[in-house]
C-alpha positions as CSV (number, residue, x, y, z in Angstrom):
1,M,-56.4,44.8,-0.7
2,S,-59.5,43.8,1.3
3,N,-59.5,40.8,3.7
4,E,-62.2,39.0,1.6
5,L,-59.8,39.0,-1.4
6,V,-56.9,37.7,0.7
7,Y,-59.0,34.9,2.2
8,S,-60.4,34.0,-1.2
9,A,-56.9,33.9,-2.7
10,I,-55.7,31.7,0.2
11,A,-58.7,29.3,-0.3
12,L,-58.1,29.1,-4.1
13,I,-54.4,28.4,-3.6
14,G,-55.2,25.7,-1.0
15,I,-57.7,24.1,-3.3
16,A,-55.2,24.2,-6.3
17,L,-52.6,22.4,-4.1
18,L,-55.0,20.0,-2.4
19,V,-56.7,18.5,-5.4
20,P,-53.6,17.3,-7.2
21,L,-52.2,16.0,-3.9
22,I,-55.3,14.0,-3.2
23,M,-55.2,12.6,-6.8
24,V,-51.6,11.5,-6.4
25,L,-52.2,10.0,-3.0
26,T,-55.2,8.1,-4.3
27,G,-53.1,6.6,-7.1
28,F,-50.4,5.4,-4.6
29,L,-52.6,4.3,-1.7
30,G,-55.7,3.0,-3.6
31,P,-56.4,-0.7,-4.1
32,R,-55.2,-2.3,-7.3
33,A,-57.3,-5.4,-7.5
34,T,-57.9,-6.6,-11.1
35,G,-59.4,-9.6,-12.7
36,K,-62.4,-11.0,-14.5
37,A,-64.8,-10.6,-11.6
38,K,-63.6,-7.0,-10.9
39,N,-64.1,-5.9,-14.5
40,E,-67.7,-7.3,-14.9
41,A,-70.6,-5.0,-14.7
42,Y,-72.4,-5.3,-11.4
43,E,-75.5,-3.4,-10.4
44,S,-77.9,-4.0,-7.5
45,G,-76.7,-7.5,-6.9
46,I,-77.9,-8.8,-10.2
47,K,-75.4,-10.2,-12.7
48,N,-75.4,-8.9,-16.2
49,I,-77.8,-11.0,-18.3
50,I,-78.3,-8.6,-21.2
51,G,-74.9,-8.7,-22.7
52,P,-71.3,-7.7,-22.2
53,A,-70.4,-4.6,-20.3
54,D,-69.2,-2.9,-23.5
55,Q,-72.6,-3.5,-25.2
56,K,-73.5,-0.7,-27.7
57,F,-76.6,1.3,-26.9
58,S,-78.6,3.4,-29.3
59,V,-77.7,7.1,-29.3
60,K,-81.4,7.9,-29.0
61,F,-81.4,7.0,-25.3
62,Y,-78.8,9.7,-24.7
63,L,-80.6,12.2,-27.0
64,V,-83.9,11.7,-25.1
65,A,-82.0,12.3,-21.8
66,I,-80.5,15.5,-23.1
67,L,-83.8,16.7,-24.4
68,F,-85.4,16.0,-21.0
69,I,-82.6,18.0,-19.3
70,I,-83.1,20.9,-21.7
71,F,-86.8,21.2,-21.3
72,D,-86.5,20.6,-17.5
73,I,-84.1,23.6,-17.3
74,E,-86.7,25.6,-19.3
75,A,-89.2,25.0,-16.6
76,V,-86.7,26.0,-14.0
77,F,-86.2,29.3,-15.8
78,M,-89.9,29.9,-16.4
79,Y,-91.0,29.6,-12.7
80,P,-89.0,32.6,-11.3
81,W,-89.9,34.5,-14.4
82,A,-93.6,33.9,-13.8
83,V,-93.2,34.9,-10.2
84,G,-91.4,38.2,-11.0
85,L,-93.3,39.1,-14.2
86,R,-94.8,42.3,-12.8
87,E,-91.4,43.6,-11.7
88,L,-89.8,42.7,-15.0
89,G,-92.3,44.4,-17.1
90,W,-92.4,44.2,-20.9
91,F,-88.6,43.8,-21.2
92,G,-88.8,40.6,-19.1
93,F,-91.8,39.4,-21.1
94,S,-90.0,40.0,-24.4
95,E,-86.8,38.2,-23.1
96,M,-88.9,35.1,-22.2
97,V,-90.6,35.2,-25.5
98,V,-87.2,35.1,-27.3
99,F,-86.1,32.3,-24.9
100,M,-89.2,30.2,-25.6
101,L,-89.0,30.8,-29.4
102,L,-85.4,29.5,-29.3
103,L,-86.5,26.4,-27.5
104,L,-89.5,26.0,-29.8
105,T,-87.1,26.2,-32.8
106,G,-85.0,23.5,-31.3
107,L,-88.0,21.3,-30.7
108,I,-89.2,21.7,-34.3
109,Y,-85.7,20.8,-35.5
110,I,-85.7,17.7,-33.2
111,L,-89.1,16.6,-34.5
112,K,-88.1,17.1,-38.2
113,K,-84.9,15.1,-37.6
114,G,-87.0,12.3,-36.1
115,V,-85.1,12.0,-32.9
116,L,-88.3,11.0,-31.0
117,N,-89.3,8.4,-33.5
118,W,-88.4,5.0,-32.0
119,R,-88.9,2.8,-35.1
């Protein structure tokens, strides 16, 4: 067995032991302050004036955030593809066309479902 595998195994075993130990110690040593003021939502020094902390939000906020992440990741994949297009050749081009068609299919589905309609 090579030294790299031994060192990797030691690191993984150490992590597997350290994470539960830290979680248990945090539970024992951490603060336990509870109360009305502790459980209130607090952000940037402004008290909550909109509603209670467990106020329900529309799912559309989360859907738009997920859509942003999906299409942002698309741009992250497209940039290195565009840089290396000559080395990838027709195979790389066809793979990107398939990738973009899948995302376009998802976008058409989203538009037909009316996810982006705010009314």
